[in-house]
N, C-alpha and C positions, 0 to 999 in steps of 0.2 A: 661132788667135787673130788677130783683126783688128788691124791696126796703127792707131796714132793717126792717121796720114795717111789711111787708108781711111775712118775714122770722120768725119774732117773733110770729105772729099769726099761721102760718103754723106749727111751732114746738111746739105749745101749751104753750108758755111762757106767753101769754096774751090772755084774752078773753074780748071782748067788745060787748055789746048788742045793744048799741045805735049808729046809723050811724054818728050822729053829734060828739059824743065823739070819735068815731073811726077816723073821719077826723081830728079833733083837735090833737089827739095823733099822727097821722101820720105826720102832719105838724110840730109838736114839734120835733119829732125824726129826721125828715129830716133836720130841721134847726140846730139841735145840731150836726148832722153828718157833715154838711157843715162847721160849726164853728170849729169842730175838725180837718177837713182837712186843713182849712186855718191856724190853729195854727201849725200843723205839717210842712206845707210849710214854714211858717214864721221862725220857730225855727229849721229848718232842719240843718243849719250849726252847731249849738250847739249839736243837737242830734247826728250828724255824728262824731263830735269831742269826745263826750262822748263814743260812740261805739268804736271808734278807740283806745281810752285810756283804755277802759275796755279790749279790745282784747290784748293790749300790756302789761298791768300791772295786769290784772285779777281782781283786787279790786281797789276801789277808796275811799278815805275818803270823808266825807261830805265837807270838805274844798276844796279838789280836784274838786269835782263836782261844787261847787260855783265858783271856779277860772275858770274852763273851760267855764261855762255859761257866766260869767262876761266878759271873754276875747272875746268870740264870739259875745256877745251883743255889745261890743265896736267896733268890726270889722264891724258889720252891720251899726252902727251909722256912722262910718267914711266913709263907702261906700254909705251912703245915702239911705239905704234900710229900715230904720225904721222911 
């Protein structure tokens, strides 16, 4: 599987002339990609709840979003998942 970094280079989004800089940039991007995946897994219940409510109601107020996230965070705490 090609890395995000390789895709950025192949598509001309970045150009790096120095191998050391190239390696550091690749490590940084891979680290950030892993952090993002972990956050998505951790907050999946809240994201699913937001998606379900958006499908049901089409729009949500800022307070609705806060309430959904807060409710799901409490469920995670009660289940011992955070």
